[in-house]
C-alpha positions in Angstrom: -9.0 148.3 36.5 -5.3 147.4 36.2 -4.8 145.8 32.7 -3.1 142.2 32.7 0.4 142.7 31.6 1.5 140.9 28.2 4.3 140.0 26.2 4.9 140.4 22.3 5.5 137.2 20.2 9.5 137.9 20.3 9.7 138.2 23.9 7.6 135.0 24.2 10.1 133.2 21.7 13.0 134.3 23.6 11.6 133.3 26.9 10.8 129.7 25.6 14.3 129.2 24.1 15.8 130.4 27.0 14.2 128.6 29.7 12.8 125.2 27.5 12.6 122.9 31.3 9.9 125.5 32.6 7.7 125.7 29.1 8.4 122.0 27.7 8.1 119.6 30.7 8.5 116.1 30.0 5.7 113.6 30.5 6.7 112.3 33.8 7.2 116.1 35.0 3.5 116.5 34.1 2.2 113.4 35.2 4.5 112.2 37.7 2.8 112.6 40.7 -0.9 111.4 40.0 0.8 108.2 38.4 3.0 107.3 41.4 0.0 108.1 43.4 -2.2 105.8 41.5 0.3 103.1 41.4 0.4 103.5 45.5 -3.0 103.2 45.6 -3.5 100.1 43.4 -0.7 98.5 45.5 -2.3 99.2 48.8 -5.6 97.8 47.6 -3.6 94.9 46.4 -2.1 94.2 49.8 -5.8 94.7 51.4 -6.8 91.7 49.6 -4.1 89.4 49.2 -3.9 89.9 53.2 -7.3 90.0 54.2 -7.0 93.1 56.0 -10.8 94.0 55.9 -12.0 90.4 56.8 -9.4 90.0 59.4 -10.5 93.2 61.1 -14.2 92.5 60.8 -13.8 88.6 61.9 -11.5 89.8 65.2 -12.5 88.8 68.4 -13.0 92.3 69.8 -14.6 91.3 73.2 -11.7 89.3 73.9 -9.4 92.2 73.1 -11.2 94.6 75.0 -10.7 92.1 78.4 -7.1 92.2 77.8 -7.1 95.7 77.4 -9.1 96.0 81.1 -6.8 93.6 82.4 -3.7 96.1 82.2 -5.5 98.8 84.5 -7.4 96.2 86.7 -7.4 93.2 88.1 -9.7 90.3 88.4 -10.3 87.8 91.5 -10.8 84.4 90.4 -12.5 82.3 92.8 -14.3 79.2 91.9 -17.3 78.1 93.8 -17.5 74.2 93.9 -20.4 72.2 94.7 -19.5 69.7 97.3 -21.6 67.4 99.4 -24.6 70.0 99.3 -22.0 72.8 100.2 -20.2 75.9 98.2 -16.8 75.4 98.7 -14.5 78.4 97.5 -11.2 77.7 95.7 -8.8 80.4 94.5 -6.2 80.7 91.6 -2.2 80.8 91.8 -2.3 84.5 92.4 -4.5 84.7 95.1 -5.2 88.4 96.1 -6.8 87.5 99.5 -5.2 85.8 102.7 -6.1 82.8 103.9 -9.8 83.4 106.3 -10.1 86.9 104.9 -13.9 88.8 105.3 -14.0 89.7 101.6 -17.5 92.3 101.4 -18.4 91.1 97.9 -18.3 87.3 98.9 -20.3 86.5 101.7 -21.3 82.7 103.0 -24.2 82.1 105.1 -23.7 79.9 108.4 -23.5 76.6 107.1 -21.6 77.5 103.8 -24.4 75.8 101.9 -24.8 79.5 100.1 -22.5 82.2 98.9 -23.7 85.8 97.8 -21.4 87.3 95.0 -21.6 90.9 94.7 -21.3 92.8 91.7 -22.7 95.9 92.0 -24.4 96.3 95.2 -28.2 94.6 96.1 -29.3 95.3 92.1 -26.6 93.1 90.6 -25.8 90.0 92.6 -25.5 86.5 92.8 -26.9 84.0 95.3 -25.1 80.4 94.6 -26.7 77.1 96.0 -25.3 73.7 94.6 -28.4 73.1 93.2 -29.6 76.6 91.9 -27.8 79.9 91.3 -30.5 83.0 91.6 -28.8 85.7 89.2 -30.1 89.5 90.0 -29.7 91.7 87.2 -31.0 95.3 87.6 -32.7 94.1 90.8 -34.7 91.3 88.8 -34.2 87.6 89.6 -33.6 85.3 87.0 -32.7 81.4 88.4 -30.7 79.2 86.7 -31.4 75.9 87.8 -28.1 73.4 88.2 -28.1 69.7 87.4 -25.7 67.1 87.0 -25.8 67.2 83.3 -26.6 71.1 82.8 -27.1 74.5 84.1 -30.4 76.1 82.1 -31.1 79.4 81.0 -34.1 80.7 82.0 -36.9 81.5 79.5 -37.1 85.4 80.3 -33.3 85.7 80.6 -32.0 89.0 79.4 -29.1 89.7 76.8 -26.4 89.3 79.8 -27.3 86.0 79.8 -26.4 83.3 77.3 -26.3 79.8 77.5 -23.2 78.2 76.2 -23.7 74.3 75.9 -24.3 72.9 79.4 -23.4 76.2 81.4 -24.7 79.4 81.7 -22.5 82.9 81.2 -23.2 85.8 83.1 -22.0 89.2 82.0 -21.9 92.4 84.6 -20.1 94.6 82.2 -16.7 96.0 83.9 -17.8 94.2 87.3 -17.1 90.9 86.1 -18.7 87.8 85.1 -19.6 84.5 85.9 -20.0 81.1 84.2 -22.8 78.5 86.2 -21.5 75.1 85.5 -22.7 72.0 86.5 -20.1 71.2 89.4 -19.0 75.0 90.3 -19.3 78.6 89.3 -16.4 80.4 87.8 -16.9 83.5 89.2 -14.3 86.9 87.7 -14.8 89.6 89.8 -13.1 93.1 88.5 -11.5 95.8 90.2 -9.5 98.9 89.5 -5.9 99.1 89.7 -3.3 96.3 90.4 -4.0 94.1 93.1 -1.0 93.9 96.2 1.5 95.6 94.0 3.4 96.4 97.0 3.0 93.7 99.7 1.7 90.3 99.1 -1.0 88.6 101.3 1.8 86.9 103.7 3.5 90.3 104.3 2.4 91.8 107.6 2.1 95.0 105.7 -0.6 93.8 103.5 -3.9 95.2 103.8 -2.4 98.8 105.6 -2.6 102.2 103.8 0.4 104.2 103.1 0.5 106.3 106.3 0.2 102.9 108.3 3.2 101.3 106.7 5.2 104.4 106.8 5.0 104.8 110.1 5.8 101.3 111.1 9.0 101.7 108.8 10.4 104.6 110.8 8.6 104.4 114.2 6.9 101.5 114.8 7.6 98.4 116.9 9.7 96.0 115.1 7.3 93.3 113.2 10.4 91.2 112.8 12.8 91.0 115.9 16.0 90.3 113.3 15.5 93.4 111.0 14.1 96.6 111.0 10.7 97.3 109.9 12.2 99.4 107.1 14.5 96.7 105.9 11.4 94.2 106.1 9.4 96.3 103.9 12.1 96.5 101.3 12.3 92.8 101.6 9.0 91.9 101.3 8.4 94.3 98.4 11.3 92.7 96.3 10.2 89.4 97.1 6.2 90.0 96.5 5.2 86.7 95.5 2.5 88.2 93.0 4.5 90.8 91.5 8.3 89.7 91.5 9.6 92.8 92.0 13.0 91.9 92.4 13.1 89.5 89.7 11.8 91.9 87.0 13.9 94.7 88.0 17.0 91.8 87.9 15.9 91.1 84.6 15.6 94.7 83.6 19.1 95.4 84.6 20.3 92.7 82.6 18.6 94.0 79.9 20.5 97.7 80.1 23.6 95.6 80.6 23.1 93.6 77.3 22.5 97.1 75.9 25.4 98.7 77.2 28.0 96.0 77.1 26.9 94.9 73.5 27.1 98.5 72.1 30.7 99.0 73.5 32.1 96.2 72.2 30.8 96.8 68.9 32.1 100.1 69.2 35.6 99.0 70.2 35.9 96.9 67.5 34.1 98.7 64.6 36.4 101.5 65.4 39.8 100.3 64.1 38.3 98.1 61.3 36.3 101.6 59.6 40.1 102.9 59.1 40.7 99.6 57.0 37.7 100.0 55.4 37.9 103.8 54.5 39.4 103.8 51.2 41.1 107.1 51.7 42.6 105.8 54.9 44.1 102.1 53.9 45.3 101.9 50.2 44.3 98.6 49.9 41.4 98.0 47.5 41.7 94.6 48.9 41.4 95.1 52.6 38.7 98.0 51.4 36.3 95.6 49.9 37.1 92.7 52.4 36.1 94.9 55.8 33.1 96.6 54.0 31.9 92.8 53.0 32.6 92.1 56.6 30.2 95.1 57.5 27.6 93.7 55.1 27.4 90.4 56.4 27.3 91.5 60.1 24.6 94.0 59.5 22.4 92.0 57.2 21.7 89.3 59.4 18.9 90.9 61.8 19.8 91.0 65.3 16.7 88.8 66.3 18.5 86.0 64.0 21.3 86.5 65.8 20.1 85.8 69.2 18.6 83.4 68.2 21.4 81.5 66.9 23.3 82.4 70.0 20.6 81.4 72.3 21.3 77.7 70.5 24.9 77.9 70.7 25.1 79.1 74.5 21.6 78.5 76.0 19.7 81.2 77.4 20.8 83.9 79.1 22.2 87.5 78.8 25.4 86.2 77.0 23.4 85.6 73.6 21.5 89.1 73.9 25.1 90.7 74.1 26.6 89.0 71.2 23.5 89.9 69.1 24.0 93.4 69.8 27.8 93.1 69.4 27.7 91.6 65.9 24.6 93.5 64.5 26.5 96.8 65.8 29.6 95.9 64.5 28.5 96.0 61.0 26.4 98.6 61.4 28.7 101.0 63.3 31.4 100.3 61.2 29.9 101.0 57.7 28.5 104.2 59.6 32.1 104.8 60.5 34.0 104.0 57.2 31.7 106.3 55.1 32.4 109.2 57.7 36.1 108.7 57.6 35.6 108.6 53.7 34.1 112.0 54.0 36.8 114.3 56.1 38.5 117.3 55.1 42.2 116.0 53.9 43.6 119.5 54.4 43.5 118.9 58.0 45.6 115.4 57.5 48.0 117.3 54.9 49.0 120.2 57.5 50.0 117.3 60.1 51.9 115.2 57.9 53.6 118.4 56.3 55.4 118.8 59.7 57.0 115.4 59.5 54.4 113.4 61.4 54.2 109.9 61.6 51.4 108.2 59.5 49.7 107.1 63.6 50.0 110.9 64.6 48.8 111.8 61.5 45.5 110.1 61.9 45.4 110.6 65.8 45.2 114.5 65.1 44.5 114.9 61.7 41.7 112.3 61.1 40.1 111.7 64.6 39.2 115.3 65.7 37.1 115.5 62.8 35.3 112.2 63.3 35.2 111.5 67.0 32.1 113.7 67.4 30.3 111.6 64.9 31.7 108.4 66.2 30.3 109.0 69.8 27.1 110.5 68.7 26.5 107.0 66.6 27.1 104.9 69.3 25.1 106.9 71.7 22.2 106.8 69.4 23.1 102.8 68.8 23.2 102.4 72.8 19.8 104.2 73.2 18.5 102.2 70.2 19.5 98.9 71.7 17.8 99.3 75.0 14.3 98.9 73.3 15.8 96.1 70.6 17.4 94.4 73.8 13.9 93.8 75.0 12.7 92.1 71.8 15.8 89.7 71.7 15.4 88.9 75.4 11.7 87.1 74.2 13.3 84.4 72.3 15.7 83.3 75.1 18.4 86.0 75.5 17.4 87.1 78.9 16.4 90.2 80.5 13.1 91.4 80.8 12.2 90.4 77.3 11.9 86.9 78.6 10.1 87.6 81.7 7.6 89.7 79.4 6.7 86.4 77.3 6.4 84.5 80.2 3.9 86.6 81.6 2.1 87.0 78.1 1.9 82.7 77.9 -0.1 82.7 80.9 -3.4 85.0 79.4 -3.9 86.2 83.1 -1.0 88.0 84.1 -1.8 91.0 81.6 -1.5 93.5 84.8 1.9 92.4 85.2 2.8 92.5 81.4 1.3 96.4 81.5 3.9 96.6 84.9 6.8 95.8 82.7 5.9 97.6 79.6 5.4 100.6 81.5 9.4 100.1 83.4 10.6 99.4 79.9 9.3 102.6 78.6 10.3 104.8 81.7 14.0 103.1 80.9 13.6 104.3 77.1 12.6 107.8 78.0 15.2 108.3 80.4 17.9 106.9 78.1 16.6 109.0 75.1 17.0 111.9 77.2 20.4 111.1 78.5 21.8 109.9 74.7 20.5 113.1 73.5 22.1 115.5 75.8 25.4 113.8 75.5 25.2 113.7 71.8 24.3 117.5 72.2 27.2 117.7 74.4 29.4 116.0 71.8 28.5 117.9 68.9 29.1 121.2 70.8 25.4 122.1 71.1 25.1 122.6 74.5 22.2 124.8 74.5 20.2 122.1 73.4 
């Protein structure tokens, strides 16, 4: 067994006197991490209590949230089966997914339209709708709902999938949908996976055709419209899809990209010369340095969203307020970054250029700019990438672009599939610009292998 090495008293005293910081740590060095952890825990506990975090989560309407999430990747057909003159008359919402007179396999009328069959999951899960009674089948078992002028009444043996809500009865069929049986109508919500009529709306001659049929018509079929080719007609029908409005959404997306690019470009062009005035080692005027830096502080201290609200009130809705908001914010932020980069340059290069008798402009051109230009370009590219995301947010307050379109779809509370579509487009654009910006920054900084 190896013995534990020991030191004598003299060596111990020597080490204590030579390295006092190691052996005689202060109170904060010994207990600082524990105290900070305890302070953070107490602060988080206070925040949970002050903002009612736990009650908010407990009382949250998670059922509604689940429905919204489902709306992102599925679609709902929402006919209203109205009771009129002892008949059942279907009426549709504004986003009607079927053309007039379409044969719908889950919504079937009888010969005289006095009864409609709504199929949710085969014969076992369906509803037989008449003006005076609705036969609800769940798991193959019948639960009749009586409908009078004043009330729709829940049967005594109703399962948990059915509930009485004042004078109406609500029936839940899980993901397949639900129905509200009222005194004058049955409001049906039938859900399907995917996005309905994403490529062509019900007015298009391409509606209901599968992909091979559409491609065949575009390149080899007879003309559906004598005034244009089928390929041109298909593109026109896609862009002018009344339900999805692809043309308008893509146009708004381009507005967002233009807002980000132009705002960042103008901010870069203005911040570049101002940074030379703000840098103390470039401009030998404390008043000019102080005034320019305070200008940068003012421009960047006001959030881009606030600038967007201000310019929207001044110029009205559109891309111009968005460009102005990005321009103002980026001028302040980029000006500060540029000035700090200038103040940290190597003066030897500048002195070398000055020693050969170069003019002050030439000194800056050849002694300063080569040192800071990669940093300037890298920062501007990063801001451009970031502003692509920010332009979406400020667009929601009226500054134009896809953000405004996104907010409009959210307000309807029924176009969440369209919201998912626009969010996906934004993600793809941000991903593409992120990779492009990273590639350009790597080349500017001399890292071509990355």
